[in-house]
C-alpha positions as CSV (number, residue, x, y, z in Angstrom):
1,M,-8.4,-3.8,26.0
2,A,-7.3,-0.6,24.1
3,E,-3.8,-0.2,22.9
4,Q,-2.9,3.0,21.2
5,G,-6.4,3.4,19.9
6,R,-6.6,-0.2,18.8
7,V,-9.0,-2.7,20.4
8,R,-8.1,-6.4,20.7
9,L,-11.1,-8.6,20.9
10,K,-10.8,-11.9,22.7
11,Q,-13.9,-13.4,21.2
12,V,-16.5,-12.4,18.6
13,L,-19.8,-14.1,17.9
14,F,-21.1,-13.9,14.3
15,E,-24.5,-14.4,12.8
16,F,-25.1,-14.6,9.0
17,V,-28.5,-14.0,7.4
18,R,-28.7,-14.3,3.6
19,V,-31.3,-11.9,2.1
20,G,-31.3,-12.4,-1.7
21,Q,-28.0,-11.3,-3.1
22,V,-26.6,-9.9,0.2
23,V,-25.7,-11.2,3.6
24,K,-26.4,-9.4,6.8
25,V,-23.6,-10.0,9.3
26,N,-24.0,-9.3,13.0
27,A,-20.9,-9.3,15.2
28,I,-21.1,-9.3,19.0
29,D,-18.5,-8.8,21.6
30,P,-19.7,-11.1,24.5
31,E,-17.6,-9.2,27.0
32,T,-19.2,-5.8,26.5
33,G,-22.5,-6.8,24.8
34,I,-21.8,-4.4,22.0
35,E,-23.2,-5.5,18.6
36,V,-22.7,-4.2,15.1
37,S,-24.4,-5.1,11.8
38,M,-23.2,-4.8,8.2
39,V,-24.3,-6.0,4.8
40,G,-22.0,-7.7,2.3
41,D,-22.1,-9.4,-1.0
42,A,-23.4,-13.0,-0.8
43,K,-20.6,-14.0,-3.1
44,A,-17.9,-12.9,-0.6
45,S,-16.3,-15.5,1.5
46,S,-17.4,-15.9,5.1
47,D,-13.8,-15.2,6.3
48,T,-13.9,-11.8,4.4
49,L,-17.3,-10.9,5.9
50,K,-16.1,-11.9,9.4
51,R,-12.9,-9.8,9.1
52,L,-14.9,-6.8,8.0
53,A,-17.5,-7.2,10.7
54,A,-14.8,-7.6,13.4
55,R,-13.1,-4.5,12.2
56,K,-16.3,-2.5,12.4
57,L,-16.9,-3.9,15.9
58,E,-13.3,-2.9,17.0
59,Y,-14.0,0.6,15.6
60,V,-17.2,1.0,17.5
61,I,-15.7,-0.3,20.8
62,A,-12.7,2.0,20.4
63,K,-15.0,5.0,19.7
64,R,-17.1,4.3,22.8
65,L,-13.9,3.9,24.9
66,T,-12.7,7.3,23.9
67,Q,-16.1,8.9,24.5
68,R,-16.5,7.3,28.0
69,G,-12.9,7.8,29.0
70,G,-11.9,4.1,28.8
71,K,-15.0,2.5,30.3
72,T,-17.2,0.2,28.3
73,G,-20.5,-1.0,29.6
74,G,-22.7,-3.9,28.7
75,C,-26.4,-3.8,28.3
């Protein structure tokens, strides 16, 4: 999964919740069960928000991999 500090996600599940002028985006890796949240401008495209949320998810998974010595665990 990790390649030179970079994580390649096979699949990401997204959830979008609009709250006024912002959108909360949840991104979940179904393989590990790791979930991240972010808030973005409601005017931004869904593709942009997906890309940013996926990058955050990749970052969190890569960080956990380095902390656990290459092992990720689900819930």
